[in-house]
N, C-alpha and C positions, 0 to 999 in steps of 0.2 A: 968157296967164297965167290968165284965168278958166277956160279949159278944163282947165289943169293943176290948178287948185284943185279943180275938180269931180272930177277923177280921183282926187286925193289924198283928198278927202272920202269918195269911194266906197270906196277901199281901207281907210281908217280904220274906216268903218262895218262893212266886211267883217271886219276884225280883231276889232272889239268883239263882233260877232255870234259869231265863232268862239270867243272867250274865254268869252262868256256860255253858249254851248252846252256847252263843256267843263266849266264850273262846274256847270251843271244836271245833267249826266250823272254828276258826282262826288258829288252830294248825293242821298240817298234821296228819291224822288218819291212823290207820292200813290199812283201805280201800284204802288210797292214797299211799300206800307203793310203792316205785320205782321198776320198772321192771328190773331184772338183765339181763345183756348182756355181751358178751365177750369184746366188744369194743364200745365206744362212739366216733364217728369220724365226725367232722365238717369240710367240705371242704370250704375254704375261697378263692374264685376265683376272680382275678383282673377284675373289671368292669370299671376302670378309662378311661379317654379320650385317653390315650396312646394306648389303645386296640381298633383298628378300627373294623368295622363290620365284615370284612372277618376274622380277627384274633379272634374275639369274637366267631364266628361260629365254627372255628377250635377248640377253647378251649372247647366249650359246647359239640361238637361232640366227642372230645377226651375223655372227662370224660364219656360220654354215652357208647362209644365203649369199653373203658377200663373196665367199670363195667360189661359189658356183657362177658368179656373174661373168659373162663372156669377156669382159675387159681384163679379168684376172688371167684367164688362160691365154689371151692375146699377149699380155705382158710376159708371161713365162715362156711362151713359144717364140717370142721375139728376141730372147736373150742369146748371147753368144753360144752358150752350152745348152740352152733350151731346157734347163732343169734347175730347180731350187730345192733346198732342204728346209723343211717346216716342222715346228714343234708347237704344242699348245699346253700351257701350264696355268693352273689357277693358284693364287697366292693370298695370304693374309698376314699372319704374324711372322716374327723373325725366323723361325725354323719351320714355317708352314708353306711349302711350295710343292704342289702335287702335280707331277706330269700326267696330264690326262691323255695326251697322245705324244709318244716319243718321236724322236727325229725320223722323219719320213721323206723319201725322195718323191718329188712331184715333177713328173716328166710326161704324164699323159692325162687326158681329161678324166679318165677313170680313177686316177690317183686322187684328184681333187674331190671327186664324188665320194670316194671311200673315206677320205679325211673328214669331209663335211658330214657324212652319215654318222661317223663315230661321235662327232660333236653333238649331234641330235639325240643319240641313244645312250651314251655313257652317263652314269649317274653323277650327281653332285657329291663331292667328298669333303668340301670345306664349308663351314657354317659360321665360324667365329675365329678368334685368335689375334685380333688387332689389325693394324695397318702399318706394315713395315716395308715401305717403298724401297728404301735403300737396299735391304736384304733381297728383295725380289729382283731388282736390277742386277745385283751382283750374282745371284743364282743364275739368271739368264746368261750373263757374260761368261761365267765358268762353264755352263752347259755348252755354249758355242765352242769354247776353246777345247773342250774334252770330247766332243763328238767325233764321228768318223768322216766328217766332211771338211772341205777346204773351200770357202766361199770367196769370190771376188769382193763381195761386200758382206758384212756381218752386222746384223741389226737385232737389238732387243726392243720390242714394242710393248709398252706397258699401258694398260687401261686401268682407270680407277675412279671412284666417286668421292675421294676424300684426301685429306692431308696426312702426313706422318702422324702416327700415334705412339709408336714404339719402335725398337730396333735401331738399326743403322740409319742415320738421316739420309734422305733421298739424294741430296747433293753429294754426299760422300760416296754412296754406291755408284752414282752417275760418274763421278770423277775417276773412280777406279776402273770402271768399264771403258771409259774414253781412253785411259792410259793403255788399255789392251788393244786399242785400235778399233773399238766397237762403237757404232752409232746407237744412241738411245732415242727413240721416238715415243710420243705419248698420245693418249686419247683420254682427256678428262671428261667425266660425265657430270654436267652442270644441272643445277636447278636453283630455286630461290634461296635455298639454304646453303648453297656452295658458291656464293659470289666471290670471285677472285681465285677460284681453283685453277682456272685457265692460266692466269698469270703465274701461279705457283709452279705449274708444270713447265712453263717456259724458263723460269728462273732456276728451278731446283731439280727437275726431272730429265729434260731432254738435253742432249749434248753429243758432240762428235761431228764428223763430216756430214753436212747436209741435214742435220737434225731438224725435226719439225714436230708440231703438235696439231692434232685435229680435234677441236672440242665438239662434243655431242650435246645438244640442247635437251637434256633429259634422256631417259632410256628409250623414249619414242623415236629419237633421232639416232640411236646407236647404229642401226644398219647402214644408214647413209654415211655416217662418219667412218665406220669401219671400211666400207667399200672405197671411199675416197682415199683413206690412208693406205690400204693395201695396194691400190693401183699405183700410187706414188712410190711406195717402197719397192714394189716388184719391178717397175719400169726403171727405177734408178735415175730418172731424168731430173734435171734441175727444176725447182719449183718455178712455175711460170706466173706471169702477172695475173692470169685468169684464176690460178689456184690460190692466190694470196687472200681472196675473199673468204676462204674457208680454212686456211692454214695459218698457223702462227709459227714463225721461224725463230730460231735461237738468235 
């Protein structure tokens, strides 16, 4: 009987050990501790059908060129930790958000060059699907919260050339992101058919601490708007009187 009890105790101990190991593997460990960065920035770029191939190329090249601008590296290298985490996603309909470049540490100039090169060479994956701004914002917010980084600041940056057409309304997605402690900035792409889109971005898209929107006057102005926006986001400095001419605040 004593031998049987000993065997039973050994089996029970083994079971408890297995359960404990399973539990430990399911909980983030110290080894899985998030990497601290000055900024987590997810760029949500419009990939809907309203963006034709020529405009799509301008948009991709605009982001690549803007990232290579010396002021961007200056902003990153001037941060406390001197590194940021960056991701680039193209979006359209409610369930159509395609991560073109996943979360990447940017802490050297070569990191920026590699990121920009991917933007210039990776193929387009979205051509239609609608315009679900709220879903895109919420996707960006959840991506920030589930990645392996811990930023002093967390920003979803959404660009687009139209209003909501389907999915979660922009304001609802924005409000949920803000409740998570995330800032949502915007870049509306304007033309003669999109009068008032800039006001919609201010009222329904941007939100959170220091939120702002930088309108682009058509795709020809996209590079300059992206560069202005990225410089402000990466520096984290309050919007100055000089910047107010090109920036719309919440």
